[in-house]
N, C-alpha and C positions, 0 to 999 in steps of 0.2 A: 504494500500500500504506500502511496506517495506521502512523503512527509509534508505536513501542513501546519502552519502556525496560526492557531485559532486566535482571533482578536488582534492580529498584528496590523499596525498601520505605520508605514515608514516615518511619518512626521512625528510619531510619538517620542522619538529620540530628542526632539526639540520640545514637544508639549510637556514632557515629564523629565527634563534635564534637572540637575541639581539646582540651578538658578531658577528654573520655572517652578520647582517644588516650593521654594521659599515664597514666591508670589502666591502660589495656590494656598499655602498655609494661612497667609494673611487674608486672602479672599474668603477662605472658609470661616475664619473668625468673624469677618464682616457679615457674611450670610447668616451665620449662627446668631449673631446679635440681632439682626433684623427679624428673623423668623421667631425668635423668642420674645419679640416685642410686637407680634401680631401681623407681620407681613407674610403673605403667601410665599412659599418656597420658589415657585416659578418667577414671580416678580422680583424677589430678592436676588436670585441668581442672575437674572437678566441685568438688573441694575449694577450689581457688583462686577459681573462679567464684562459689561461695557466699560466700567471704570478702569479695570485692569487690562482691557483689550484681550480677553481670553478667547481661545479657539473654541469651537463647538465641542471638541473632545474634552477640553479642560472644564468647560461648563457642565458637561454630563458627569464628569468625575465628581465635581462638587455636589451636584444634585443627589448623586447616589451615596455620597459619604456623610452628608450633614442631615441631622434630624432635630426637630424641636425637643426641648428638654422634657416636655410632658410625654412624648412618645418614647423617649429614651427610658424614662422611669417605668413605663408600662412594659417595655421589652425586658428590662432588667429584672423586673418582678417575675416574669414568666420564664426566664431562661433557666434551664436545668444545668446543674453543674456535672451531673453524671447521668448516664442512661441506666435505668433500673434493669437488673438481671431478669431474664425471662419476659421482658416487656415487648410490646409491639411498637415499631416506629413507622412513621408515615413520611415518605420522602417526596419532595418536589424534584422529580427526576431531571428535567432539563436544567433546572436552576443549579444543582450541585455538579452535574456532569460537565456542563459548559465551563463553569468556573475552574474546575480541575483541569480541563483541556487547555484553558487559557494559561493557567499556572505552568503546566508542563511545556507549553509553547514558549515560555519566558516572555509573554506579552503582559501588558500592564494589569495588575490587580491591586486593590486598595483595601486597607484596613479602615473600617468606617467607625463613626462615633458610637454605634451600638455593638461594637466588637466583631461584627460580621465581616466577611471578606467578599467584595463584589468586583465584578469585571465590567468592561465596557463593550463586550462583544455584541450583545443585542440580537435577538432572534429575528424579529420582523417577519415571522411566519415561515422562515426557511431554516433548515438544518441538514447537515450531511455528516455521516460517520467519517471520522478521520483516524489517523494512526494513534492519536492520543486517547481515543474513546475507550478501548478495551482496558488499557492500563488504569484509566480513571475508575472504571467500574470495579476492577479488582481492588483498588485502593479502598473504595467505599465498603465493599463486601468484607474485606479483611478486617477493617476497623470494627464493623458491626459484629463480626465473629468474636473479636477480642472483648467486646462488651457483653457477650453471652446473651444477646437478645433472643427472643423466641421467634419473632416474625418481622419481616419488613414488607410494607405495602408501598409500592413505587408507582407514582402517577406521572403520566406523560400527557401533554396537551395534544388532543386529536387534530386540531387545525394545522399544527406545525408539520411541515413536510418531513418524511422519514421517521415520524414518531413510532409507527408500527415496526420498522426495522430496528430502531433503538430499543424498543420494548423487547423484541425477540433476542437481541444481543444481551440485554440485561438479564433476561431469564436464563440464558445459557451460561453467563458468567456466574450469576448468583447460585446456580444449581450445584456448583462445586463446594458450597459451604453448608454448614450444618443447620442453619436457621431456615425456617420456611419463608417463602417469598410469594407475594401476589403482585402481578403487574397489571395495571389498569390504564388504558388509553381512554381519555374522556375529554369532553368540552368544559368540564366544571372543576378543574384542578384547584383553583384558588378557593372557590366556595366550599369544596370538600375539606381542604386543609385548614380553613379558618375555624372548623368545628372540631379539630382533633387535638390530642395532646402528643407529646414527644414527636413534634414535627421537625423535620430536617429541611430547612430552607433559609435563604437570606432575603427573601422577598419582604419588603417593608410592610406592605398591607397585610400579608399573611401573619407576620410576627405580631402586629398590633391586635389581631383578632383571634388567633389560635389560643388554645388553653395553655399550652407550654411548648417550648422549642429547645433544640439542642444544637450547638454550634459545631457540627461535625466537620465542616469545610476547614475552619481554622485549625481544628485538631489535626486534620490530615496534612495540612501544609507544614505544621510543626513536626509531625512524625516523619515526613518524607523530606525534611530539610529544604523545604521550598519557602519557608516563612521569611528568609532573608531577602527574597525577591519582592515581598509585599511592600508597596509604597504606602506611606501614611501622611495625609495632608491635613488631618484634623485630630483633635483630642478625643480619646475614648471616654465612655462613661466609667 
């Protein structure tokens, strides 16, 4: 299979250079101040982005990294520090797989204010399996095995291209491990996960609404020595 760099943009060497990161950190502080004083995130990021002459990629990075304090408190209260032995976990499939593919590609990933790690890849309805996909799936499954879970339920968004193929590959990879696995391709991933506990996702809306969540992506980046490649442009909770 051809080597592919998920989430790679040549201009990111400029967008996220050491000097650019200094500017982005100040921009994040400014956006954080504005949203904690009642300004909508979209308006605040546009205002600050124009002030610092930020690129679209840099603005997207800020939007995905920064959250209002009231949302940070909610997410902190719901975050699990450990996965319970014999538990069932509910996984936002595309969300975690793509971030790991981006990390393995050495493309930009960011540690956000809520301690999650997010990427800038963006689906926009399209996805294709690459050489980083299977290693990402085995990283996830191996970690879940170490936590001695009883079952994983993995959801994939039906409207996204190749969701069925990724579901099949996930089923094949996870079958090598001791825990049970259920793979579901559906149009209602967000709505379903918003009602679950032990959710594995970094989607902000899901984290705000779910019963509880676990930060498996950040754990995996530490375990596989990829955390040194994570960029940080804002303060964590």
